[in-house]
C-alpha angles and dihedrals in degrees: 000000000000129000108272127220112272121230115234103194131102089256091077114086124215090250091053092049091049090049092051090050092057091105117206113253091228097047107048110355092162091061090049090052093048092049094048093049095048095247093117130045120223092232091053091050090052090053092050093047091051090049091047092051091051101041106018126224137119113313097220091048089051092051090055094042092051090051093242093126132013127245088243091056091053092047092049090048092051092047091048095047097045094036091234127143117262112228118211129201092256090058096055113115123241090234131033130198117272114240108187094183094055120070124222087230090061091049091050093048093052097032095235124148120188108217107170142016128196140146096352093314126115116198114206134177115223134190089206108035090174092069098106093173092059091047094050092047089051091048093051093046095047099034090223138113109260119229110193132213127176123244140175112264098231092044091052090049091051090045092052091049093046099043103029106016135048096301096252119152124225089264090048090054091052091047089055088063093053118100114267094233128093120256089274122202104009090181090068104089094195090051090051091048091051091049092050091050095057115114096236092053091049090050091048093054092044090050092052090052093044093052090048090056091047089052092050089239121174095198138025117210118197111184127177119214132178098275105013148027115240123208121190133176124208105222118181089346096307125103119236124188115228138181111301136196117257119276091249089070095051098105093043094049094047092044090051091054091047091051090050090050091047092241127149106266091192092061109081099147100069134052116258135194129203146145136244124202105201136163114223124176093343093311124117103225129193110205120194108209126203125179127188128179116247135177094273102033138297121331113216128201121185120194109207113219108190105189093190094056096050111100112192095206127122094219093054090048091060101263111147121209095268098051093039092056092048093047094047089050089056091049090055091060111112095226142002137081127290115191128198113201137187142106124293112294096021096122098258095139092049090052091051091049089051090050091050091049089054090050095043104110132137090255094061132067111210125191126180134193111203140167099227117005100229102184131017110234119200113239095016124105106228122191122199111219113226114187091183091070095036096260100131128153094273095050093045092049092055089057095042095062088059089057091071098238126176096202127030124192119196116194094221140351096234104159145011094261092057091045093051094050089048090052091049089051091051091049091053093057105275128129107230124197122189146146133241132185111245135125098241142006096264089052089062090067095049091043091058091047089051089051088060102260110152113249094230091054092047095051093046096051112029110085103173143352122211118199121193146173132189120238129184115255123226121251100251091210098058106023117123126215122222135173122247121223111250090240092055092046089052093046095053093045096252093122091057092049098049126008107217138151091231128027108208117186132165139242131199121261117203118230132182090252094045112026095181098049089227128104122186131336139263134189132253112208148190124193119204112196113194106235124181094264089051091048090053089051091051090051087057089055092240120182121262089251092057091047091050093048091053092045091051090049087053091054106272114151113219125227089251092055091046088052092051089053089053089050091054093051092048098249097122143349136264089242091059093049092049091046095057100033103044090091094042 
């Protein structure tokens, strides 16, 4: 039984659609597996089936080509269904057996890579392990029994090229198809548009984005220099340089990105901002694009917003039970201001979104003013600030209060005018959430005083300030415990935090699959709740140090102490805590 075409009209009921998507185990088992394991959406499958019926072709291949699933998803499905091992790039050998009777061209066409030979057996990794014809042909040509493993198509292709071909990477193969000339007249807009529309350039840009997603990168940096184009990914907060296209393709690559982001490719003198909605490996990505002119061309940075990977949950953000309870209690207050503070890229916006999700009930009206709106939240009115048309935070806020909201979120307290309107909103019975750039929670108070906010207004409206940083988390599979000397534990303040006979912390261990030993990030936090003694201290215009000392004496746990706790439970390392808190 094959997958049938799926009706798209209103006449089809949900039950009928579901019935039609019960794919026969003989026909397309991979699709069944992907559906059951949540790797493929039913609507996406319908689209692919319709396309297949119109144009022909293999359904699984179409799913990958359309970007509805990733090659890795397909490989894992095949491995799971056939109960075969899945070979990853890190597991590929440095040398492979020589097979004089089998051409490299044949291996490339069928995506087969021989990896080991012993006692009349030949172990191969295949992208399509169901291809019996290819296996039998290989068996006849080699005269050996074929043992099959499953691999990812692109990784097999790269492996064949590296181990049996000329050693070119996937990007190198695309570059070979580029014209040999330089970018030519970059002042000619039509010429640039033609360059950016060439298939190799499109594949190059798509490959850069695809590899960024595979690396779990949060940002892509594309920077032109005099003799080369540099590409870097920010993974877990740290930049890593990766393979880049040749310098001759600089104008074409950057123009392609600008076209995708709907930017003006003729304007190269001024910074521009845009957005790209792009599907990569089955994921719907939202890329925030920023371009700035430099000496050798335009530098491009793309922030990757993966909606599927964002979990708006306090526990997953690094909130322990104590801080979570205190923060939720503050969110339940009917009015006042809650500030989240920290440097750029410390997860402030994600924390605010999580707070809004917790507040998002049918009884509350929530309005936000953001620049930019990073994630669309169901049930929340989100306003995109646009300074170019005069819609800044202050102007938007004046209109918001006439919309009868219960909760207001302001992307950032940038100036005195915005701060004063926020305070007025809090005084008139609204709960206001916002961010501010300071090193610690106590600094948020002094920062607002420095902006010109009156002390009596500040103390009567601000309820709490949450400060945070992001630290890399250890890979739980490879991390290694070690015991600290008592003297060291005492020196770093660990002995004061937890009295123990032994202080066991962890360090990263590099593996082939994970060279850094870290995987993902979590937050370290401190929550300053403005009590009456603290308010009296603020009225006296005390320093941030004095405010912090009093807050600690009242029971506040600092970011550094929160970080030490996360070191003891194996979440992160002492090096990471010291790296992000040494300026706090």
